[in-house]
C-alpha positions in Angstrom: 17.6 -10.1 4.1 14.3 -8.9 5.1 10.8 -9.7 3.8 8.5 -6.8 3.6 4.7 -7.0 2.8 4.3 -5.3 -0.8 0.8 -4.1 -1.7 0.6 -3.1 -5.3 -2.6 -0.8 -5.7 -4.8 -1.3 -8.9 -7.8 0.8 -10.2 -10.8 -1.0 -8.7 -14.4 -2.0 -10.1 -16.1 1.2 -8.4 -13.4 3.9 -9.5 -13.9 7.4 -8.0 -10.9 9.7 -7.9 -12.6 11.7 -5.1 -11.8 8.9 -2.6 -8.3 9.1 -3.5 -7.8 12.0 -1.1 -9.1 9.8 1.7 -6.7 7.1 0.5 -3.9 9.4 1.0 -4.8 10.5 4.6 -5.0 6.9 5.5 -1.7 6.4 3.8 -0.1 9.2 5.7 -1.7 7.9 9.0 0.2 4.7 8.5 3.4 6.4 7.8 2.7 8.3 11.2 2.2 5.1 13.0 5.4 3.9 11.6 4.1 1.0 9.6 5.4 2.0 6.2 8.7 1.9 4.6 7.6 3.4 1.2 4.4 4.2 -0.6 3.6 6.1 -3.7 2.0 6.5 -7.1 3.5 4.7 -10.2 3.2 5.3 -14.1 2.2 2.2 -15.7 0.6 1.0 -18.9 -2.3 -1.0 -17.0 -4.6 -0.3 -14.1 -1.3 -0.3 -11.5 -1.7 2.9 -9.9 0.8 2.5 -6.7 2.7 0.5 -4.4 2.8 0.2 -0.7 6.0 -1.3 1.1 5.4 -2.1 4.8 8.3 -2.2 7.2 8.9 -5.9 8.3 5.5 -6.8 9.9 3.5 -9.8 9.5 1.9 -10.0 6.1 -1.5 -10.5 7.8 -1.1 -7.3 9.7 -0.4 -5.6 6.5 -3.4 -6.9 4.6 -5.7 -6.1 7.5 -4.1 -2.5 7.4 -4.9 -2.0 3.6 -8.1 -3.7 4.0 -9.1 -0.8 6.2 -8.3 1.9 3.9 -11.4 3.7 2.7 -10.7 3.5 -1.0 -10.2 -0.3 -0.8 -13.3 -0.6 1.2 -15.3 1.4 -1.5 -13.7 -0.7 -4.2 -11.9 2.2 -5.7 -8.7 0.4 -5.4 -8.0 -3.1 -5.2 -4.8 -4.7 -3.8 -2.3 -7.5 -4.7 -0.1 -8.6 -2.0 3.5 -9.9 -2.5 6.7 -10.4 -0.3 9.6 -7.9 -1.2 12.8 -9.4 -0.1 15.7 -6.6 0.3 19.1 -6.5 2.0 18.7 -5.0 5.5 18.5 -1.1 5.8 18.0 -0.6 2.1 15.2 1.9 3.1 15.9 4.7 5.7 14.3 3.4 8.6 
């Protein structure tokens, strides 16, 4: 079993869809750097918009990485962190 930092992304107090493009570029950069296991939008009945599952890195590192997301910095997205436990090699890395 491995623990992965899991970020749940919610609509923030200063919602502005235009900053979601910057958010997507930032997530793509994290993927290129090899930090992400999976990320994407979700359909939910509330303000939950997406998830970000990190590879097994320290939770504090994942928190710092998402804190630097332009949409999080602007208050467009709000992050709620959890630990996601999975069997080894559930995701493709």
